[in-house]
C-alpha positions as YAML, in Angstrom:
chain: A
units: angstrom
residues:
- id: 1
  name: MET
  ca: [-1.82, 5.20, -27.48]
- id: 2
  name: LEU
  ca: [-1.18, 6.52, -23.99]
- id: 3
  name: PRO
  ca: [-3.95, 6.44, -21.39]
- id: 4
  name: ALA
  ca: [-5.29, 9.79, -20.21]
- id: 5
  name: ALA
  ca: [-4.96, 8.92, -16.52]
- id: 6
  name: ALA
  ca: [-2.23, 7.63, -14.24]
- id: 7
  name: PRO
  ca: [-1.87, 7.50, -10.46]
- id: 8
  name: PRO
  ca: [0.32, 10.21, -8.96]
- id: 9
  name: PRO
  ca: [4.02, 9.38, -8.86]
- id: 10
  name: PRO
  ca: [6.00, 9.46, -5.64]
- id: 11
  name: PRO
  ca: [8.00, 12.65, -5.08]
- id: 12
  name: ILE
  ca: [10.80, 12.73, -7.64]
- id: 13
  name: VAL
  ca: [14.06, 14.65, -7.35]
- id: 14
  name: ARG
  ca: [15.50, 15.64, -10.72]
- id: 15
  name: GLN
  ca: [19.28, 15.24, -10.90]
- id: 16
  name: TYR
  ca: [19.84, 14.62, -14.59]
- id: 17
  name: ILE
  ca: [23.21, 13.34, -15.71]
- id: 18
  name: PRO
  ca: [24.89, 15.13, -18.63]
- id: 19
  name: PHE
  ca: [23.41, 13.97, -21.93]
- id: 20
  name: PRO
  ca: [24.82, 16.38, -24.52]
- id: 21
  name: ALA
  ca: [24.76, 16.09, -28.29]
- id: 22
  name: THR
  ca: [27.80, 13.79, -28.33]
- id: 23
  name: ARG
  ca: [26.11, 11.26, -26.05]
- id: 24
  name: LYS
  ca: [22.93, 11.45, -28.12]
- id: 25
  name: ARG
  ca: [24.88, 10.71, -31.31]
- id: 26
  name: GLU
  ca: [26.54, 7.76, -29.58]
- id: 27
  name: MET
  ca: [23.14, 6.50, -28.42]
- id: 28
  name: ALA
  ca: [21.78, 6.73, -31.97]
- id: 29
  name: ALA
  ca: [24.81, 4.83, -33.30]
- id: 30
  name: TYR
  ca: [24.32, 2.17, -30.61]
- id: 31
  name: ALA
  ca: [20.66, 1.79, -31.62]
- id: 32
  name: ARG
  ca: [21.67, 1.31, -35.26]
- id: 33
  name: ARG
  ca: [24.22, -1.37, -34.36]
- id: 34
  name: HIS
  ca: [22.06, -3.30, -31.93]
- id: 35
  name: TYR
  ca: [18.47, -2.75, -33.07]
- id: 36
  name: GLY
  ca: [18.65, -1.61, -36.68]
- id: 37
  name: THR
  ca: [16.89, 1.63, -35.81]
- id: 38
  name: SER
  ca: [17.98, 5.23, -35.90]
- id: 39
  name: GLY
  ca: [17.67, 7.94, -33.31]
- id: 40
  name: TYR
  ca: [18.33, 8.27, -29.59]
- id: 41
  name: ARG
  ca: [14.78, 8.87, -28.41]
- id: 42
  name: LEU
  ca: [12.73, 6.42, -26.35]
- id: 43
  name: VAL
  ca: [9.33, 6.35, -28.03]
- id: 44
  name: ALA
  ca: [6.31, 4.54, -26.53]
- id: 45
  name: PRO
  ca: [8.17, 2.25, -24.09]
- id: 46
  name: LYS
  ca: [6.81, -1.28, -23.74]
- id: 47
  name: VAL
  ca: [8.82, -2.62, -20.77]
- id: 48
  name: ILE
  ca: [10.00, -1.47, -17.34]
- id: 49
  name: VAL
  ca: [13.20, -3.14, -16.13]
- id: 50
  name: GLU
  ca: [14.00, -3.24, -12.41]
- id: 51
  name: HIS
  ca: [17.68, -3.34, -11.43]
- id: 52
  name: VAL
  ca: [19.84, -3.58, -8.31]
- id: 53
  name: ALA
  ca: [22.57, -0.96, -8.56]
- id: 54
  name: VAL
  ca: [25.26, -2.69, -6.47]
- id: 55
  name: ALA
  ca: [25.81, 0.69, -4.83]
- id: 56
  name: GLY
  ca: [25.06, 2.17, -1.44]
- id: 57
  name: SER
  ca: [23.51, 5.52, -2.33]
- id: 58
  name: THR
  ca: [21.68, 7.40, -5.07]
- id: 59
  name: SER
  ca: [24.66, 9.74, -5.38]
- id: 60
  name: ALA
  ca: [26.97, 6.79, -6.01]
- id: 61
  name: VAL
  ca: [24.67, 5.54, -8.77]
- id: 62
  name: ARG
  ca: [24.54, 8.98, -10.35]
- id: 63
  name: ALA
  ca: [28.33, 9.28, -10.17]
- id: 64
  name: THR
  ca: [28.66, 5.96, -12.03]
- id: 65
  name: PHE
  ca: [26.33, 6.99, -14.84]
- id: 66
  name: ALA
  ca: [27.32, 10.65, -15.28]
- id: 67
  name: PRO
  ca: [30.65, 10.15, -17.12]
- id: 68
  name: ASP
  ca: [30.23, 9.24, -20.75]
- id: 69
  name: ARG
  ca: [32.82, 6.50, -20.92]
- id: 70
  name: ALA
  ca: [32.86, 3.01, -22.35]
- id: 71
  name: ASP
  ca: [31.45, 0.46, -19.94]
- id: 72
  name: PRO
  ca: [33.88, -2.08, -18.45]
- id: 73
  name: GLU
  ca: [31.80, -5.10, -19.53]
- id: 74
  name: LEU
  ca: [30.99, -4.53, -23.21]
- id: 75
  name: HIS
  ca: [33.36, -1.60, -23.89]
- id: 76
  name: GLU
  ca: [30.82, 0.46, -25.84]
- id: 77
  name: LEU
  ca: [29.63, 4.03, -25.92]
- id: 78
  name: PRO
  ca: [27.59, 5.81, -24.77]
- id: 79
  name: GLY
  ca: [28.12, 5.14, -21.09]
- id: 80
  name: THR
  ca: [25.52, 3.10, -19.25]
- id: 81
  name: CYS
  ca: [22.64, 4.81, -17.48]
- id: 82
  name: SER
  ca: [19.15, 4.35, -16.14]
- id: 83
  name: HIS
  ca: [16.15, 6.65, -16.03]
- id: 84
  name: TYR
  ca: [15.61, 6.50, -12.26]
- id: 85
  name: VAL
  ca: [17.24, 5.33, -9.06]
- id: 86
  name: VAL
  ca: [15.31, 4.57, -5.87]
- id: 87
  name: GLY
  ca: [17.17, 5.11, -2.60]
- id: 88
  name: ALA
  ca: [17.16, 2.99, 0.54]
- id: 89
  name: THR
  ca: [14.89, 5.46, 2.35]
- id: 90
  name: GLY
  ca: [12.50, 5.82, -0.59]
- id: 91
  name: THR
  ca: [13.98, 8.86, -2.33]
- id: 92
  name: VAL
  ca: [13.37, 8.68, -6.08]
- id: 93
  name: VAL
  ca: [15.89, 10.45, -8.31]
- id: 94
  name: ALA
  ca: [15.33, 11.03, -12.02]
- id: 95
  name: LEU
  ca: [18.64, 10.66, -13.84]
- id: 96
  name: VAL
  ca: [17.61, 10.81, -17.51]
- id: 97
  name: PRO
  ca: [14.45, 12.18, -19.18]
- id: 98
  name: LEU
  ca: [12.02, 9.51, -20.33]
- id: 99
  name: SER
  ca: [12.31, 10.87, -23.86]
- id: 100
  name: LEU
  ca: [15.87, 9.48, -24.14]
- id: 101
  name: MET
  ca: [17.14, 5.91, -24.48]
- id: 102
  name: CYS
  ca: [19.47, 4.62, -21.78]
- id: 103
  name: ARG
  ca: [21.87, 1.69, -21.90]
- id: 104
  name: HIS
  ca: [20.67, -0.45, -19.01]
- id: 105
  name: THR
  ca: [19.51, -3.78, -20.50]
- id: 106
  name: VAL
  ca: [20.98, -5.46, -23.57]
- id: 107
  name: GLY
  ca: [18.26, -6.24, -26.11]
- id: 108
  name: LEU
  ca: [15.68, -3.89, -24.61]
- id: 109
  name: ASN
  ca: [17.18, -0.41, -24.43]
- id: 110
  name: ASP
  ca: [15.08, 0.89, -27.33]
- id: 111
  name: VAL
  ca: [11.79, -0.13, -25.69]
- id: 112
  name: ALA
  ca: [12.45, -0.06, -21.94]
- id: 113
  name: ILE
  ca: [12.48, 2.30, -18.97]
- id: 114
  name: GLY
  ca: [15.24, 1.45, -16.49]
- id: 115
  name: ILE
  ca: [14.85, 1.76, -12.72]
- id: 116
  name: GLU
  ca: [17.88, 1.20, -10.48]
- id: 117
  name: HIS
  ca: [17.62, 0.48, -6.76]
- id: 118
  name: VAL
  ca: [20.21, 1.22, -4.12]
- id: 119
  name: GLY
  ca: [21.47, -2.06, -2.67]
- id: 120
  name: PHE
  ca: [23.68, -5.02, -3.39]
- id: 121
  name: ARG
  ca: [21.20, -7.89, -3.79]
- id: 122
  name: ASP
  ca: [17.52, -8.43, -4.53]
- id: 123
  name: GLY
  ca: [16.76, -8.85, -0.84]
- id: 124
  name: ASP
  ca: [17.92, -5.31, -0.12]
- id: 125
  name: VAL
  ca: [15.19, -3.95, -2.37]
- id: 126
  name: LEU
  ca: [12.47, -6.36, -1.24]
- id: 127
  name: GLY
  ca: [13.42, -6.07, 2.42]
- id: 128
  name: ARG
  ca: [13.37, -2.29, 2.80]
- id: 129
  name: PRO
  ca: [9.74, -1.10, 3.12]
- id: 130
  name: SER
  ca: [10.45, 2.53, 2.20]
- id: 131
  name: GLU
  ca: [12.50, 1.63, -0.86]
- id: 132
  name: LEU
  ca: [10.05, -1.02, -2.05]
- id: 133
  name: THR
  ca: [7.00, 1.21, -1.53]
- id: 134
  name: ALA
  ca: [8.57, 4.08, -3.49]
- id: 135
  name: SER
  ca: [9.65, 1.69, -6.25]
- id: 136
  name: LEU
  ca: [6.17, 0.24, -6.59]
- id: 137
  name: LYS
  ca: [4.57, 3.69, -6.69]
- id: 138
  name: LEU
  ca: [7.02, 4.84, -9.35]
- id: 139
  name: THR
  ca: [6.52, 1.70, -11.42]
- id: 140
  name: GLN
  ca: [2.74, 1.89, -11.14]
- id: 141
  name: TYR
  ca: [2.78, 5.51, -12.28]
- id: 142
  name: LEU
  ca: [5.03, 4.71, -15.26]
- id: 143
  name: ARG
  ca: [3.19, 1.57, -16.36]
- id: 144
  name: CYS
  ca: [-0.15, 3.38, -16.26]
- id: 145
  name: ARG
  ca: [1.23, 6.43, -18.04]
- id: 146
  name: PHE
  ca: [2.56, 4.27, -20.89]
- id: 147
  name: ALA
  ca: [-0.04, 1.46, -20.80]
- id: 148
  name: ILE
  ca: [2.52, -1.19, -19.84]
- id: 149
  name: ALA
  ca: [1.10, -4.47, -18.55]
- id: 150
  name: VAL
  ca: [2.27, -5.83, -15.19]
- id: 151
  name: LYS
  ca: [3.74, -8.87, -16.97]
- id: 152
  name: ASN
  ca: [6.06, -6.48, -18.84]
- id: 153
  name: VAL
  ca: [7.48, -5.14, -15.59]
- id: 154
  name: ILE
  ca: [10.54, -7.39, -15.39]
- id: 155
  name: GLY
  ca: [13.77, -7.86, -13.52]
- id: 156
  name: HIS
  ca: [17.10, -7.48, -15.29]
- id: 157
  name: ASN
  ca: [17.62, -11.24, -14.98]
- id: 158
  name: GLU
  ca: [14.36, -11.83, -16.90]
- id: 159
  name: SER
  ca: [15.39, -9.78, -19.93]
- id: 160
  name: LEU
  ca: [15.89, -12.75, -22.26]
- id: 161
  name: THR
  ca: [12.32, -13.94, -21.73]
- id: 162
  name: SER
  ca: [10.71, -10.64, -22.70]
- id: 163
  name: PRO
  ca: [8.78, -10.80, -25.98]
- id: 164
  name: TYR
  ca: [10.28, -7.41, -26.81]
- id: 165
  name: HIS
  ca: [13.89, -8.58, -26.49]
- id: 166
  name: HIS
  ca: [15.82, -8.28, -29.76]
- id: 167
  name: GLU
  ca: [19.52, -7.99, -30.45]
- id: 168
  name: ARG
  ca: [21.32, -7.90, -33.80]
- id: 169
  name: ILE
  ca: [24.76, -8.87, -32.46]
- id: 170
  name: ALA
  ca: [24.82, -12.65, -32.07]
- id: 171
  name: ARG
  ca: [27.25, -12.85, -29.16]
- id: 172
  name: LEU
  ca: [24.98, -10.62, -27.06]
- id: 173
  name: ARG
  ca: [21.71, -12.44, -27.65]
- id: 174
  name: THR
  ca: [22.09, -14.41, -24.43]
- id: 175
  name: GLN
  ca: [23.67, -11.62, -22.38]
- id: 176
  name: THR
  ca: [21.91, -10.70, -19.15]
- id: 177
  name: HIS
  ca: [22.62, -10.04, -15.47]
- id: 178
  name: GLY
  ca: [21.58, -11.75, -12.24]
- id: 179
  name: ASP
  ca: [19.81, -8.89, -10.49]
- id: 180
  name: MET
  ca: [16.07, -8.95, -9.80]
- id: 181
  name: ALA
  ca: [15.70, -12.63, -10.65]
- id: 182
  name: HIS
  ca: [12.41, -14.33, -11.48]
- id: 183
  name: ALA
  ca: [11.67, -15.40, -7.90]
- id: 184
  name: SER
  ca: [12.18, -11.85, -6.68]
- id: 185
  name: MET
  ca: [10.03, -10.45, -9.45]
- id: 186
  name: LEU
  ca: [7.18, -12.83, -8.65]
- id: 187
  name: ARG
  ca: [7.03, -11.14, -5.24]
- id: 188
  name: TYR
  ca: [7.46, -7.67, -6.75]
- id: 189
  name: ARG
  ca: [4.72, -8.13, -9.37]
- id: 190
  name: ALA
  ca: [2.36, -9.57, -6.74]
- id: 191
  name: ARG
  ca: [2.81, -6.39, -4.71]
- id: 192
  name: LEU
  ca: [2.39, -4.29, -7.85]
- id: 193
  name: ARG
  ca: [-0.92, -5.97, -8.66]
- id: 194
  name: ARG
  ca: [-2.18, -5.13, -5.18]
- id: 195
  name: LEU
  ca: [-2.02, -1.47, -6.13]
- id: 196
  name: GLY
  ca: [-4.94, -2.16, -8.44]
- id: 197
  name: PRO
  ca: [-5.66, -1.34, -12.05]
- id: 198
  name: CYS
  ca: [-4.73, 1.88, -13.73]
- id: 199
  name: PRO
  ca: [-7.26, 4.71, -13.37]
- id: 200
  name: PRO
  ca: [-9.76, 4.81, -16.24]
- id: 201
  name: SER
  ca: [-9.39, 7.65, -18.71]
- id: 202
  name: SER
  ca: [-12.01, 10.32, -18.32]
...
């Protein structure tokens, strides 16, 4: 059940990537293969995954995700994507509606919201006050909106330790990436906790 109250989000610019019927069908087929579920919708997310985009701008991130082409790592469709990207100066861009699944984290795509960050390493995100502040505000808004505990705000590199991680394809059960490692996320979650608890429902 969703809480009735959430803190206000930071300003969000909507620049949705194309997500037509073909991409939705591909997302549903992906969910069947990897999770044994059907459908392309993200229902009641349980996890927020923080990523480093390895890109220098929000427009570069959007340009990577917009084409619906097989990814160069796993060679699957639909193309990879994330729900948001946070820019170096704190601009937050919504790329995909929260009602849709995105391919951003193996083993968690059916239960997770993905947030990309402009930069090339964890320190870029943690070391830019405007970017970090906007990221924390966005994450706090989302976790309160969907009743997600701080411990379930994770970095991409922590994906295998999430209790919600599940993957039907054996060769992918240990697949993860190095961005937003545990040490970085200890700092991130400490800052997130300083924002306080979610507002009580009225």
